[in-house]
N, C-alpha and C positions, 0 to 999 in steps of 0.2 A: 356557525362555529363548530360544526360537527367534526371537521378535519382536526380541530385542536383538542378534541375530547381527551385524547390520551396524554395530553401535556397540560400540566398545571401552569398558571400564570408565572409562577416563580421560575419554572423551567424555560418558558418562552423568554423571559427577561434575561436569563443566564445565556441563552442561545444568542440573543441580540448583542449582549455585552461582549461576546467574542469577536464582534466586528471591530473592536478596538485593537485586536491583535495585528502585529506588523508582518506576520508570516504570510506570504502570498498564498501558499498552499492551503493554510487554515482558512484564510479569508474566502478563497474560491469555494471551498467546501461548505462553509457557513452560508454564503450567498446563495449557492445552488439549493441548499436545504430550505432556506426561507422562501425562495421563489417557488419551489415545488409545493409549498404549503398554501400558496395562493393569496388572493387579495384580502383574505380574513386576517392576514398578518399586518395589514396597513395601520389599523388603530394602535397596535402595540408598538410599531415602529415610530409612529408619530409621538406617542407618549415618551419614548426613550429619547427622541430627538429634542423634545422640549426640556427634558431633564438634564441634558448634556450641555457642557460649555466648551466642548472640543470641536472646532471647525472641521477637522478631518473626519472625525466620527460622524458628525452631522451630515457631511457630504456623502459619505457611504450610505447612510440611511436614505437620503434624498434620492440617490441613484437607484437604490433598491425599490423604493416606493414607486418611482417612475417605471421601472422594469415590471413591477407587479401590475400597475395600471395598464401598461402597454399590452401585457399578456392577456389581461382581462378583455381588452378591445378585440384582440385576435380571436379569443374564444367566442365572444358575442357575434362577430362577423361569420365565423365558421358555423355556429349554431343557426344563425339567420339563413345562410345559404343552404344548409342541409334541411332545415325544418320549416322555415317561414319565408320563403323567397317572394311570396306575393304580398307580404306585410311591409309595405314601403316605410311606414312610420317607424316600425321596429328597427329596420336597417339604418334609418337616419339617426335614430336614438343611439345605436351602437357607434356610429361615427362621431356623434356629438360627445360621447363619453371620453373621447380622446382628449378633448380640451376641458371637459366638465365631468370628471370621473364620478361625482356623486349625483349626477342627473338621474331623476326617477322617471321611469317610463310611464307609469300611471299618471303622474302629474303632467307629463308632456301630452298624453292622450286627452286629458281633461281640457287642455288649451284648445285642441282641435275640436273637441266635442262642443265647446262654447260656440264656436263659429258655425258648426253644423246645426246645432239646435236653432239658432237664429235664422239660418237659411231655410231649415225645414218648416218653420212656422209660416213662411210666406211662399214656400215652394208649391207650384201647381203642375204636377206631372202630366196632366191632360192638355196643357197648352203646348205651343210649338217649342222646339228646341231653342229658338232665338229668344222667346219670351222667358224661358226658364233661365237661360244664361244672363239675360238682362237683370233678372231678380238676383242671381248669384253675384253679379258685378256690383249691384247696389249694396249687398251685405258686406262683401269683402273689401271693396274700395271706398265705400262711403260710410258704412256703419263702423267697420273695424279699422278703417284708415290705412290699409296696406298700400304701400307705394314703392316705387323704384329707389334703390339705394344708390343714388347718383353721387353722393358725397364720398362714399367708400366702396366703390365697385369692386375693388380687388382685396377687400378685407377677408381674412379667414372666417369671420363671423357669418358671411354669406353662406357658408357650408355647414353652419351649426343651426339645426332646425329650432332649437330652444331659443336662440337669440333672435332668429327671424320672427318667431311667434311673439316674442317679448317686445321687440323694437318696432314690429310692423314694417320692417324694411328688408329688402332683399334684391339679389341680382335676378336675371331672367329665370334661371332654373329654380331658385328658391321660391319665387312668387308662383311659378307654375305648379310646384309641388303642393303648396298650401291650397291653391285653387283646385287641383286635381283630387287631393285628399277629401275635400268637402264635397266636390261634385260626385265622386264615386260613392260616398256615403249616401248621397241622394239618389243613387242608382242611375246616374247619368253616364252615358258611355264616353267619358272624357279621359284621354290618355296622353302621355308625353310623346314628343317627337324630337328626335335627335338631329337638328339642323346644324350645319357647320357654323361655329361662332355664335349661335343663338339657339336657345331651347324654347320650344313653343308647345302648344297643346293641339290635339285634334278631337273634334266631336265626330265619332264614327258609329253609325248605326246601319242597319240593313237598308234604310231608306235614303240616308244622306251622309255626307262627310264634308266638313269644313274645318277651319283652323282658328285658334284663339291665341292672342298674344297677351299673356297675363302681365308682362312687363309694361304694356301700354294699356293698362286698366281694362283688360278683357276685350280688346278690339278684335273683331272677327275679320278673317280674310280668306282667300280662296287658294285653290291649287295653282292657279295661274300666277298668283303673287309669289308662291314658292318657286315656280319656274323662273320668274324674272329675277328673284334673289340669287338663285344658283347661277343663272346666266351672268349676272353682275360679278359674281365671285370668280367666274371663269374656271369652274371645276366640273368634272363629269357628273352627270346626274346619277342618283342612286335611289333605290326604292325606300331605303331607310329614312330619306328626307321627307317622306310623305306618310309613312305608316307608323302605328303605335310601337313604342319600344317597351322593353321589360323593366320592372323595378331594378333588376340587376344592372341594366344599362344606365339607369338614372343614378344609382349609387356610385357607379364607376365614374360617371361624369362629375358628380359632386366631389369625388376624391381628386380628380384631375384638376378641378378648379382650386381645390385646397392646395395642391402642389404649386400651382401658379402663384397663389397668394403668398405661400412661404418663400417662393423664389424671389418675389418682389421685396420680401423682408430679409432675405439672405439667411433664412433659417435652414441651413444645410442638413442638420441632424433630423429635423422634422420632415424634410422632404424624403429622406431615406425611409423614415417610419411609415409615412403615408403610402409610399410605393409598395411597402410590404402589405398594406391593407388591400391594395389593388391586386396584388399577387394572390392573396387569399381568395378574392372574389373571381379571379379569372379562371 
C-alpha cells in the first residue's frame, strides 16, 4: 500500500465516487489516475462496487478492476522475461493470474514441492536414466494420478498451471510441464521439445538422448519415432523438433493454446488480450 501512503481512505473513496460523473473528460482522467495507482486500488474498488446499487457505476468499476488486473499480468510477464526467464513455474504463474488474479506463487510452488519430495524419497541418481524415469512415472501417474484431459482437451484450464495441479488433468504440454518441473528438481536433464501439434520431452545428457511422452504416461520413444511422425505430417524436418526448447518457447506455446481455447469459446476480447501477452514475450 506504499503507493497510497499520500492518500487517506476518504480521499480514495472520493476519487472513486467521481466515476459516477457523466462527463467523458472527467471519467477518462479519473480512470487514468486510478490505473496509474496500480492493483492496490482493487480492494477499494471492490468495496465501492458492493456499496453501490447503480449498474452503470458498478460496470465502470468492473472494467477498471479488469484493466488493473490485466496491467498486473503485463508487469509480471515483463519482469519474468527480464529477470527470471529460466524460472518456468514463475512464468506459468504469471499466465495463470490472468484467470486467477489472487493466485499465490508460494502456494503454487508448494504444490510442485509435494510431488518433488515424494519423487526424491525414491529417486536413485546412480541408476540408469530409464530406471530413474520409471520411478518418476510411478510417482506422477500412479501416486498423484496425473492423466490426460481427454474430456476437455480444448479448455482454457489446460493452460492454467494451478488448475492442472489441482485437477491432476492436462493436455500434452501441461503434463510435460509438471513432469519436467519435477525431473529438473531431481537434477535430471529433462527438457521440453516443440513438436508440431504435440509437445513432448527429451532426456538429453552427454551420453544419451531419447524422448518421453508425458501425455501417454511417460512412454519412452526414439529419434526415429519423431522422424516417422514428421514424415506422416508431410512437413520439412527441423532441428527444433529434436532439441530442447527454452522456457520462453514453452510459455509462448501455452499462450497459443490459450488463444485456441478462447477461439473455440468465441471469447474475442480475451483472444486480443492473450495476443498482447505473446507480444510482450516475443
